[in-house]
C-alpha positions in Angstrom: -26.8 -34.4 24.7 -24.9 -31.4 25.2 -21.3 -30.8 23.8 -19.8 -30.9 27.5 -21.7 -34.3 27.8 -20.3 -35.8 24.7 -16.9 -34.4 25.7 -17.0 -36.2 28.9 -18.4 -39.5 27.3 -15.4 -39.5 24.9 -13.1 -38.5 27.8 -14.1 -41.9 29.9 -14.1 -44.0 26.6 -10.5 -43.1 26.0 -9.6 -43.0 29.7 -11.4 -46.3 30.9 -12.9 -48.1 28.2 -9.7 -48.8 26.0 -7.5 -49.0 29.1 -4.9 -51.5 29.0 -1.5 -52.6 30.4 0.6 -51.8 27.3 -1.0 -48.3 27.1 -0.6 -47.8 31.0 3.1 -48.1 30.5 3.5 -46.2 27.2 1.1 -43.2 27.4 2.7 -41.8 30.6 6.2 -42.2 28.7 4.9 -40.4 25.7 3.4 -37.6 27.7 6.6 -36.8 29.7 9.5 -37.8 27.2 8.0 -37.3 23.7 11.4 -35.7 22.8 13.2 -38.8 22.9 10.8 -40.2 20.2 11.3 -37.0 18.1 15.3 -36.9 18.5 16.0 -39.7 15.9 14.2 -37.9 13.5 15.6 -34.6 13.8 19.2 -36.2 13.6 18.4 -37.9 10.6 17.2 -34.6 9.0 20.5 -32.8 10.2 22.5 -35.6 8.6 20.5 -35.4 5.4 19.6 -31.6 5.1 21.6 -29.8 7.6 21.0 -26.3 6.4 17.3 -26.5 5.9 17.1 -28.7 9.2 18.7 -25.8 11.4 16.2 -23.4 9.9 13.2 -25.8 10.5 14.4 -26.5 14.0 14.7 -22.9 14.7 11.1 -22.1 13.5 9.7 -25.2 15.4 11.6 -24.0 18.7 10.1 -20.4 18.1 6.7 -21.8 17.6 7.0 -23.9 20.7 8.1 -21.0 22.8 5.1 -18.6 21.5 2.6 -21.5 21.7 3.5 -22.3 25.3 3.3 -18.7 26.3 0.1 -18.0 24.7 -1.7 -21.2 25.8 -0.8 -20.4 29.6 -2.6 -16.9 29.0 -5.6 -18.8 27.4 -5.9 -21.1 30.3 -6.4 -18.1 32.6 -9.1 -16.9 30.2 -11.2 -19.9 30.1 -10.4 -21.1 33.6 -11.6 -24.8 32.8 -10.8 -27.3 35.7 -9.1 -30.4 34.9 -11.3 -33.7 34.6 -9.3 -35.3 37.4 -10.1 -32.6 39.7 -13.8 -32.7 39.3 -14.9 -36.0 37.8 -15.2 -39.5 39.8 -13.7 -42.6 38.7 -10.9 -41.1 36.5 -8.2 -43.6 35.8 -5.3 -41.2 36.7 -1.8 -42.5 35.7 0.3 -39.1 36.8 -0.5 -36.4 39.3 -3.4 -34.2 38.7 -2.0 -30.5 38.6 -4.1 -27.7 40.0 -3.5 -25.5 36.8 -6.4 -25.2 34.5 -7.4 -27.6 31.5 -8.1 -25.7 28.3 -6.1 -25.7 26.3 -3.8 -28.7 26.7 -0.2 -27.3 26.7 1.2 -30.5 25.8 -1.0 -30.9 22.6 -0.4 -27.0 21.7 3.5 -27.5 22.0 3.6 -30.9 20.3 1.7 -29.6 17.1 3.6 -26.1 17.1 6.8 -27.8 17.1 5.8 -30.6 14.7 3.9 -28.5 12.1 7.2 -26.6 10.7 8.9 -30.0 10.2 5.6 -31.2 8.2 5.3 -27.9 6.2 8.7 -27.4 5.1 10.2 -30.8 4.7 8.9 -32.8 1.8 10.2 -36.2 2.9 7.9 -38.9 3.9 9.5 -39.0 7.4 7.9 -35.7 8.1 4.7 -37.7 8.9 6.5 -39.1 12.2 6.3 -35.7 13.8 2.5 -35.5 13.2 2.0 -38.9 14.5 4.2 -38.2 17.6 2.1 -34.9 18.4 -1.1 -36.9 17.8 0.3 -39.5 20.4 1.3 -36.8 22.8 -2.5 -35.2 22.6 -3.9 -38.6 23.0 -1.8 -39.3 25.9 -3.1 -36.4 27.8 -6.7 -37.8 27.6 -5.5 -41.3 28.4 -3.8 -40.5 31.5 -6.7 -38.7 32.8 -5.4 -35.1 33.1 -7.5 -33.4 29.8 -10.6 -33.6 28.0 -10.5 -34.4 24.3 -12.0 -30.9 23.6 -8.6 -29.6 25.5 -6.3 -31.5 23.1 -8.3 -30.7 20.0 -8.4 -27.0 20.7 -4.6 -27.3 21.9 -3.7 -28.9 18.4 -5.5 -26.4 16.3 -4.1 -23.5 18.4 -0.5 -24.9 18.1 -0.8 -25.4 14.3 -2.0 -21.6 14.0 1.0 -20.6 16.0 3.3 -22.6 13.6 1.6 -21.3 10.5 2.1 -17.7 11.7 5.9 -18.4 12.3 6.3 -20.1 9.2 4.7 -17.5 7.0 6.7 -14.9 9.1 9.7 -16.6 8.0 8.8 -16.8 4.2 7.8 -13.2 4.2 11.1 -12.2 5.9 13.0 -14.4 3.7 11.6 -12.6 0.5 11.9 -9.1 2.0 15.4 -9.7 3.1 16.7 -9.9 -0.4 15.5 -6.5 -1.1 15.7 -4.7 2.3 18.1 -6.9 4.4 18.9 -4.1 7.4 15.3 -3.3 8.0 14.1 -6.9 7.7 16.7 -7.8 10.5 15.6 -4.9 12.6 12.0 -5.7 12.3 12.6 -9.7 13.1 14.8 -8.5 16.1 12.3 -6.0 17.4 9.4 -8.3 17.2 11.5 -11.1 18.9 12.8 -9.0 21.8 9.4 -7.4 22.3 7.6 -10.6 22.4 9.9 -11.8 24.9 9.5 -8.7 27.1 5.7 -9.2 26.9 6.3 -12.7 28.0 8.7 -11.7 30.7 6.3 -9.2 32.1 3.3 -11.4 32.3 5.1 -14.6 33.3 8.3 -13.2 34.9 9.1 -12.8 38.6 9.3 -9.1 39.0 6.5 -7.0 40.6 6.1 -3.3 39.9 9.1 -1.2 41.2 8.2 1.3 44.0 8.6 4.1 41.5 6.2 2.5 38.9 3.7 2.0 41.4 3.9 5.8 42.6 3.7 6.8 38.8 0.7 4.6 38.6 -0.7 6.4 41.7 0.0 9.8 40.0 -2.3 8.5 37.0 -5.3 8.1 39.3 -5.0 11.8 40.1 -4.2 13.6 36.8 -2.6 16.9 37.2 -0.6 19.7 35.4 2.6 18.3 37.1 3.7 16.5 40.3 6.3 17.1 43.1 9.3 15.5 41.7 8.8 14.9 38.0 6.6 16.4 34.9 3.2 14.8 34.1 4.2 12.8 31.0 4.8 9.4 32.9 1.4 9.7 34.5 -0.4 10.6 31.4 1.3 7.6 29.4 0.2 5.2 32.4 -3.4 6.8 32.4 -3.7 6.0 28.5 -2.4 2.4 28.7 -4.4 1.4 31.8 -7.4 2.9 30.5 -7.3 0.4 27.8 -5.7 -2.6 29.3 -6.7 -2.1 33.0 -4.7 -1.6 36.2 -2.4 -4.4 35.8 1.3 -4.8 35.6 1.0 -5.6 31.9 -1.2 -2.7 31.4 1.5 -0.1 32.7 4.7 -2.0 31.4 3.5 -2.6 27.9 4.3 1.2 27.3 8.1 0.4 28.0 8.1 -2.3 25.4 6.5 0.1 22.8 8.8 3.1 23.7 11.9 0.8 23.7 11.2 -0.4 20.1 10.3 3.1 18.9 13.7 4.2 20.4 15.5 1.6 18.3 13.5 2.6 15.0 14.5 6.2 15.4 18.1 5.3 16.4 18.3 3.3 13.2 17.1 6.2 11.1 19.3 8.6 12.8 22.4 6.3 12.4 21.5 5.7 8.6 21.3 9.3 8.0 24.7 10.1 9.7 26.6 7.0 8.5 24.9 4.0 6.6 22.2 1.3 7.1 24.9 -1.0 8.9 25.6 1.8 11.5 21.9 2.3 12.0 21.1 -1.4 12.4 23.9 -2.1 14.9 22.8 1.0 17.0 19.3 -0.1 17.1 20.2 -3.7 18.1 22.9 -2.6 20.5 20.8 -0.2 22.5 18.5 -3.2 23.4 21.4 -5.1 24.8 23.4 -2.8 27.1 22.2 -3.3 30.7 21.4 0.3 31.4 18.9 0.5 28.3 17.4 -2.9 28.4 16.1 -2.5 31.8 13.7 0.3 30.5 12.5 -2.1 27.7 10.5 -3.8 30.8 10.2 -1.3 33.7 8.1 1.5 32.9 9.7 4.5 34.6 10.6 7.9 33.2 13.6 6.8 31.6 11.6 4.8 28.9 10.0 7.5 27.3 12.9 10.0 27.9 15.1 7.8 26.1 12.6 8.0 23.1 12.2 11.8 23.2 16.0 12.3 23.5 16.5 10.0 20.3 13.7 11.7 18.6 15.0 15.1 19.3 18.5 14.3 18.0 16.9 12.9 14.7 14.9 16.3 14.4 17.8 18.5 15.4 20.1 16.8 12.7 17.4 17.0 10.1 16.7 20.7 10.9 20.4 21.4 10.5 20.4 19.5 7.1 17.6 21.6 5.6 19.2 24.8 6.8 22.4 23.9 5.2 20.8 22.6 2.1 19.0 26.0 1.6 22.3 27.8 2.1 24.2 25.8 -0.4 21.3 26.1 -2.8 21.0 30.1 -2.3 22.0 30.7 -5.7 18.8 28.9 -6.9 15.7 30.7 -8.1 13.5 32.2 -5.4 10.7 29.9 -6.2 12.6 26.9 -5.0 13.9 28.3 -1.7 10.8 28.9 0.2 10.0 25.0 0.0 13.3 24.1 1.8 12.9 27.0 4.3 9.3 25.8 4.9 10.5 22.2 5.6 13.3 23.2 7.8 10.9 25.5 10.1 8.7 22.3 10.3 11.3 20.3 11.6 12.5 23.0 14.0 8.7 23.2 15.2 8.8 19.4 15.6 12.0 19.7 17.5 10.5 22.1 20.0 7.7 19.9 20.8 9.8 16.8 21.2 12.2 18.7 23.5 9.0 19.8 25.6 7.7 16.4 25.8 11.0 15.4 27.1 11.1 18.0 29.5 7.6 16.9 30.7 9.2 13.6 31.2 12.6 14.1 32.9 14.2 17.6 33.6 17.4 16.3 32.5 16.1 16.9 28.8 17.4 20.5 29.6 20.9 19.4 28.8 19.9 18.8 25.1 20.0 22.7 25.1 23.4 22.6 26.3 24.9 20.2 23.8 23.0 21.6 20.7 24.4 25.0 21.8 28.0 23.8 22.1 27.8 22.1 18.9 26.4 25.1 17.1 28.6 27.6 18.7 32.0 25.6 18.5 31.7 24.4 15.0 32.6 27.0 12.4 30.5 25.2 9.6 27.3 25.1 11.9 27.6 28.4 13.7 25.6 30.2 10.9 22.6 28.3 12.2 22.5 30.4 15.4 21.9 33.3 13.0 18.6 31.8 11.8 15.3 31.9 13.7 14.8 28.1 13.7 16.6 27.3 17.0 14.8 30.0 18.8 11.4 28.9 17.7 12.4 25.3 18.6 13.5 26.7 22.2 10.2 28.9 22.8 8.2 26.1 21.6 9.5 23.7 24.1 8.9 26.0 26.9 5.4 26.4 26.0 5.0 22.6 25.9 6.7 22.5 29.4 4.8 25.6 30.8 2.3 23.2 32.7 5.1 22.3 35.1 5.7 26.0 35.6 2.0 27.1 36.2 1.6 24.0 38.7 4.7 25.0 40.7 3.5 28.6 40.9 0.4 27.1 42.6 2.4 24.8 44.8 5.3 27.1 46.3 7.7 26.0 43.5 8.1 22.5 45.2 9.7 20.8 42.2 12.5 23.5 42.0 13.2 23.1 45.7 13.3 19.2 45.2 15.5 19.4 42.2 18.0 21.7 44.2 17.9 19.1 47.0 18.7 16.2 44.3 21.8 18.1 43.1 22.9 19.2 46.7 22.8 22.9 45.9 22.4 23.8 49.5 25.6 21.9 50.3 27.9 24.2 48.4 31.1 23.2 46.8 32.8 20.1 48.5 34.8 17.2 47.2 33.6 13.5 47.8 35.9 11.2 46.1 33.7 8.3 47.4 30.7 9.5 45.3 32.9 10.1 42.4 34.3 6.6 42.4 30.8 5.2 43.2 29.2 6.9 40.2 32.3 6.1 37.9 32.0 2.5 38.9 28.2 2.5 38.3 28.7 3.7 34.7 31.2 0.7 33.9 28.5 -1.6 35.4 25.4 -0.2 33.8 27.3 0.1 30.2 30.0 -2.5 31.0 33.6 -1.8 31.1 34.7 -2.8 27.5 31.9 -1.1 25.7 32.4 2.1 27.9 36.0 2.0 26.8 35.2 1.6 23.1 32.5 4.2 23.3 34.9 6.5 24.5 37.5 5.8 21.7 35.0 5.7 19.0 33.8 9.3 19.9 37.4 10.7 20.1 38.4 9.2 16.7 35.2 10.5 14.9 35.2 13.8 16.6 36.8 16.0 13.9 34.3 14.8 11.3 30.8 16.7 11.0 28.9 13.6 11.9 31.3 12.6 14.5 31.4 16.0 16.1 27.6 15.9 16.5 28.0 12.7 18.3 30.7 14.0 20.4 29.0 17.1 21.7 25.9 15.1 22.5 27.8 12.7 24.6 31.0 14.0 26.3 29.6 17.1 27.9 27.0 15.2 29.6 28.9 12.4 30.9 31.8 15.1 32.0 29.1 16.9 33.6 27.9 14.0 35.9 31.4 12.9 36.6 32.2 16.6 37.8 29.0 16.5 39.9 29.5 13.3 41.4 32.7 14.8 43.0 30.2 17.2 44.9 27.7 14.8 45.9 26.0 11.4 45.0 24.9 11.0 41.5 22.5 8.3 40.3 23.7 5.5 37.9 21.1 6.5 35.3 21.4 10.3 35.3 24.2 10.3 32.6 22.1 7.9 30.4 21.5 10.4 27.4 25.3 10.8 27.0 25.6 7.2 25.9 23.1 7.3 22.9 25.3 9.0 20.4 28.1 6.9 22.0 26.4 3.8 20.7 26.0 5.2 17.1 30.0 6.1 17.3 30.6 2.6 18.4 28.7 1.3 15.5 30.1 3.5 13.1 33.7 3.1 14.1 34.4 -0.1 16.2 32.1 -2.1 14.3 33.6 -1.2 11.0 37.0 -2.2 12.6 35.5 -5.7 13.7 35.1 -6.5 9.8 38.4 -4.8 8.5 40.6 -4.9 11.6 43.1 -7.3 13.2 42.1 -10.4 14.8 42.9 -9.1 18.4 40.5 -6.0 17.4 37.6 -8.4 16.4 38.0 -10.4 19.6 38.0 -7.4 21.7 35.0 -5.8 20.1 33.0 -9.1 20.0 33.8 -9.6 23.8 32.6 -6.3 24.6 29.2 -7.0 23.1 29.0 -10.6 24.4 29.9 -9.4 27.9 26.9 -6.7 27.6 24.5 -9.5 26.5 25.7 -11.8 29.4 25.2 -9.0 32.0 21.9 -8.1 30.5 20.7 -11.8 30.4 21.8 -12.2 34.2 19.9 -9.0 35.0 16.7 -10.7 33.8 17.4 -14.0 35.6 19.7 -13.4 38.6 18.9 -16.7 40.0 21.2 -18.2 37.3 24.2 -16.6 39.0 22.8 -17.5 42.4 22.7 -13.7 43.4 21.1 -12.8 46.9 20.2 -9.7 48.8 21.7 -6.4 47.8 23.9 -8.3 45.0 20.4 -9.2 43.3 19.4 -6.2 41.5 15.8 -7.4 41.2 15.5 -8.0 44.8 13.8 -4.6 45.4 10.9 -5.9 42.8 9.9 -8.9 44.7 7.7 -9.5 47.8 5.1 -6.7 47.1 2.4 -9.0 45.5 2.7 -11.2 48.6 2.4 -8.1 50.9 -0.6 -6.9 49.0 -2.4 -10.2 49.3 -1.6 -10.5 53.2 -2.8 -7.0 53.7 -5.9 -7.6 51.5 -7.0 -10.4 53.9 -6.6 -8.3 56.8 -8.1 -5.1 55.2 -11.2 -7.3 54.4 -11.5 -8.6 57.9 -11.3 -5.3 59.6 -13.5 -3.4 57.1 -16.3 -5.8 58.1 -16.2 -4.4 61.6 -15.3 -0.7 60.9 -14.2 1.5 58.1 -10.5 1.0 57.5 -7.6 2.7 55.8 -4.0 1.8 54.9 -0.9 3.9 55.5 2.7 3.9 55.8 5.6 6.5 56.5 7.3 5.9 52.8 5.7 6.6 49.4 7.2 3.3 48.0 5.1 1.3 50.4 2.0 3.3 50.3 2.1 3.0 46.4 2.8 -0.7 46.2 0.0 -1.3 48.7 -2.5 0.8 46.5 -1.6 -1.3 43.6 -1.4 -4.7 45.0 -4.1 -4.7 47.7 -7.5 -6.0 45.9 -9.7 -3.1 44.7 -6.8 -0.7 44.8 -7.8 1.5 47.8 -6.6 4.9 48.3 -3.6 5.0 50.6 -1.9 7.4 52.5 1.9 8.4 53.6 2.3 10.0 57.0 5.0 12.4 57.5 7.1 12.4 60.7 9.9 14.7 59.3 11.0 12.7 56.3 11.7 14.3 52.9 8.6 15.4 51.0 6.8 13.5 48.5 3.9 13.7 46.3 1.5 12.3 49.0 1.9 15.5 51.0 0.2 17.4 48.2 -2.8 15.1 48.5 -5.4 15.0 51.0 -4.6 13.3 54.2 -6.3 10.9 56.7 -6.9 13.3 59.6 -10.5 13.5 58.9 -11.1 9.8 59.2 -11.6 9.7 62.9 -12.7 6.7 64.6 -11.7 4.5 61.5 -9.5 1.5 62.0 -6.1 1.6 59.9 -3.5 -0.8 58.8 0.1 0.8 59.1 3.1 -0.9 57.3 6.8 -0.7 57.5 9.6 -2.6 56.1 11.4 -4.8 58.5 10.8 -5.9 62.0 10.4 -2.4 62.7 9.2 -0.6 66.1 6.0 1.2 66.2 6.4 5.1 66.0 5.1 6.9 69.2 2.9 9.3 67.1 1.1 6.2 65.7 0.8 4.5 69.3 -0.9 7.6 70.4 -3.1 8.2 67.6 -5.0 4.9 68.2 -6.8 3.3 70.9 -5.2 -0.3 70.3 -2.4 -1.2 68.0 -1.4 -5.0 67.4 1.8 -6.0 65.6 2.3 -8.7 63.2 5.5 -9.6 61.2 5.0 -10.9 57.8 7.9 -12.7 56.1 7.9 -13.0 52.4 10.1 -15.8 50.8 11.0 -16.9 47.1 8.8 -19.5 45.3 11.3 -22.3 46.4 11.1 -21.0 50.2 14.9 -21.2 50.4 15.5 -17.6 50.7 13.7 -14.8 52.6 13.2 -11.7 50.5 12.2 -9.4 53.4 10.1 -8.8 56.5 7.2 -6.4 56.7 5.8 -5.1 59.9 2.0 -4.9 59.9 0.3 -2.8 62.8 -3.3 -3.3 63.1 -4.7 0.0 64.4 -8.1 0.4 66.2 -10.1 3.9 66.5 -8.1 6.6 65.0 -8.2 9.6 67.2 -6.4 12.1 65.1 -2.5 12.8 64.6 -0.1 15.7 64.3 2.1 15.4 61.3 5.3 17.0 61.0 6.5 19.4 58.2 8.8 17.7 55.8 12.4 17.6 56.8 13.7 18.4 53.3 12.7 18.5 49.7 
C-alpha cells in the first residue's frame, strides 16, 4: 500500500469511523474558535508572570505571522487538492475551500503559536497549549478538509518556525547586552524586510507602470535609455535572471536596497555623532512615507537613495582622512603614505559611487553642487579643494557615467532633450505660484508636516558645527533649488528626495536628543511627528482602512493591471489560433503592463500619434507585421483613433471593467479594440521630448 493510500485510509478512519455527535459539535468549534480555548491560559500566565508573558506572546504572534505567510507560499508549491474536493463520501462539517491542502494553515499556525509557550515556560500549564494545538490539527481532518499528512507537515513546519523565532530572540537578547544599537537595527530591518516581502507576495499592488517599463528595458539591455540611465535595467535583469519575471523577482531589489540604505545611514550617523543618532536615522528613513514607498516599489529612487547615502559616507570618510593627514603632517614620512593611500582609495570609491548614482538618476549631479558648496564656503574644509582627491573622484564618476554619453551620441542626444523638457527649459523664465504651492504641499505630504518643520529646525540649529554644516549643505541647497524650480514649472514630489536624507540625521542628532532631555511639550511634539509619519505610511500600505477612493487612494494606479493582463491573455490566445497577433497601445504605461501581465510576456508596441517620445519609439515597431491581427488597448471608455480604424480591415470594440476584490468599487475601464488584418500605418513624429 502506497503512502497516499495510507493517508487516505487514516483520513476516512478519523473523518467517518470515529464520527459521533459530540465531535460533530466540538470539532467545528475548535477549528474556528480555538483562541477562546487558549485565552484563559494566556490570561493566567499574564497574571502570574507578566513580563515574561508579554515576551512569549510577542514571540508567539511573530511565529504565527511568519508561519501563516510561509505556509501560504508552500501551498502554491505543492498544489495538493483538498480531500473534500476530490474524494467521495467525505463527512464534511464546514465549507470546502478551493485553496490547496498541503500544509494545513490551521495546524501550522496552532503549533507555531503554542510552541513558544511550551519552550519558554516551565509551568505545567504549558502543556495546555500543545494539547489545544493538537486538537486544532485533529479537527481539520475530522471535519473533512485536510489529510492527516497535511496537519502532520503543518505541525512540524509550525514548530520549526517557532524554534527559529525563539532562537533568534535568545541570540538577540545575548547580543543586545554587548551591542544594543546594532542588535535593534538588525531586528528592525529583519522584521520590516520580512513584512515587505510578505506585502509584495501577498499584497494588493500590481507593478506600477514605471516598474513594468523598466522591466521592459531589462529585456533589451543597452548602454542607456531614453529617459534614464541603465542601472535600473541592469539590476532588474540580475534579479529576474535568478528569481524569474515576477513581481517578487523585480521588487526584491527594493527590499535589499532599502535595508542597505539604512545600514549605511546608521554608519554615517554614528561617525558624525553617535550610535543613537545613527540608529534613529536608520529607523526613521524606513518610516517616512517618501522613503518607505521605495522599500517596496522598485523604481530608480530605490537604488538612487542607496548610492546617495553611500556617496555621503565615502565623501565624509575621504575628508576625514585628508584632515587626519594634514594634522599629522609633522609625523615621519614613513607614516604619511598610508594615510594618503587610504584617502585616495575613498576618493576613488566615491567617484564610482557617484557614477553609479548618475547611471541611476541624473539628480545625482546635485551631489557635485552640495559637495562644492560645502568645501568652498567652510574655511576648515577649503584646503581639500587644493588636493587631487576631489578631482580624481569627479573624473572617475564621469568615466562610470560615460556609457550614457556614448549612447546619446548615437541617438541624437534624446536624453538631454528629454531632460530639458522635464525642467521646462524651452518655456524660459516664468512664474507659476500654482506649481510652487503644489510642490510645497507635496513635500509636506511625503515627509509629513511636523517632521518637515523639525528637520528644518534641526539643520538650522546644527549648521555652525562641522558635522552640522555637512548635513546642512547636503540638504538645504537641494530643497531650495527645487522650491525655486517649482516657481517656473511643475516639479515632481520625489525630486527633492536626496535633500531630506541628511535632514533625517540632523533630526536624529538634534530633535531626538531634545526628546530625552527637553520639556514635556517638546517630547509630545517630537513623538507626535514620528507617530504621524508612521500612521501616514501605514495608511499608504492599506488605504482601504481609511476608505480612500479614486485619486485619493495613492495605490489606485497600481491596481487593475493583472486583471487586464488576464483578459487580454484570453483574447490574445483565441486570436492567435486564427492568425498571428500583436498587442499595442498609444501609451508606454499600458504597453509595458501588458508585456508583463499577458501570459508568456509577448513583446508589445506603442504607436505614436504625436505624443511625447518614449523608449518604445527607439525600438523596432510593428509596421512590418502586415496582415497580422492585433489588440489595441486604451484606458477608459475611449474612441478608436482614426489612424487605427484605417490601418485595419475590421475593428471590434470591447469595454473591460476592473473592480476591487469585494466588487463594491470600480478601479477603471479599459477599451479593448480587436483589430483584423493589419494594412500598415503612418506614425507621426514625437510631439515633444
